[in-house]
Steps between C-alpha positions, in 0.01 A plus 500: 500500500831332577462165681650505836705227679466413861843426656562436867620828660798358675636329187425791277662765701823314535495415137449861395789614715726228374424568135552869553837432667610297202374737229833669477673177376235386266658310204360574157416211273714470178395757242325733752605851535560582872495867424144513386275680751245304697152655485276424801149380420206728554307369797155589614484787766262304727504135591282316756646398822663150524348233729653488843850344495542550134626781270384575141747541221403620148577230252657770281764562764558129589558407135799732488679224687432214253870469440527357851647278638714471185666833547599423858642169379720696263599743770588213746701311235702819406547587869632143567727522207641836639528338850239748644316253719307758688345630159434145395330410822276809473399422143412143605279622785318734269450213241363285783267765620359556164440138426331458839270796429403371163368178662204713642346521153536151346356157532556282809731269316721781367475680836680207667765485233555879511537468876753227471693703241498801732629280784783380281609855409473597862741219601737602224491862625582384861785294382643781284464751783690254725790492262417171348483598138355218288659388176322572174413130473296538829332834433403468133260206551319689772458801268378270210250330719365824628470642150313201382233524770475880450441436133216259585361755744498775228348261243217450750453867541498547119231230471290688773542820305393336179184367674442866608559624145781734610745492216768721655524275807515192273798657322676619827480156671580305179811720456598442868457135460703484186787703660513263797496194274792646300679576833438145606660373183805720566554401862456131411753526210241448223531859347637337173172311439431692182153362439376567853648849509362596155149389602511702822623805314201478263271468809655812650433695177134384512488610865624845402224534236236396759622778724489751232158441351350165596404438139596136514308414815300179457606180328860642430541568868374153598754339267784718638422408864483140394826513323667650808331221714660236284833673525485489872412130490807420302 
């Protein structure tokens, strides 16, 4: 049975609405085909009720948004470049909501860092909505810091999945962490670090294999997570 994630109702409902509103402007990653159909996951017909004040979300559904908040960062940047401040502010608000919601399923230390990142994004959204568009030199470091803490968050979730012996989830969260580390390098102007990028690309390939068959789950997965941890310390 799919694991389920408890998320505070007030945060999640706002987040789902914000992400749905931004779905039409989703930015594909380089090399992705935006014309490929999206197949919804098969979910169980019956789920137990959520505790009072919470809502249950199937992990298969939530993991469809593992490209967040990176996608919203690209939307915001593109919108600012096009001088569409309203769209940029909306994207920043969606990013802030997603980061805040992720804090509900992480360690206490990372929860505080995710909340701080969410607050930074919210302040950016307020400034942009008020017509105070920040320069790239101001917005890029915020995106880079958020991507780094999100990468650490997904690394933590990958380790948790490894402890539970769930290969697919190890691969999903490892891939998400790698993507966010790559995005961090881009926003911080380090995308030309060939050694770092090559290592991350190899980790992404390994993550894909884990999602497909889980054959390498074990010592290889341990090494992959350790390699990513070292990359995040650099």
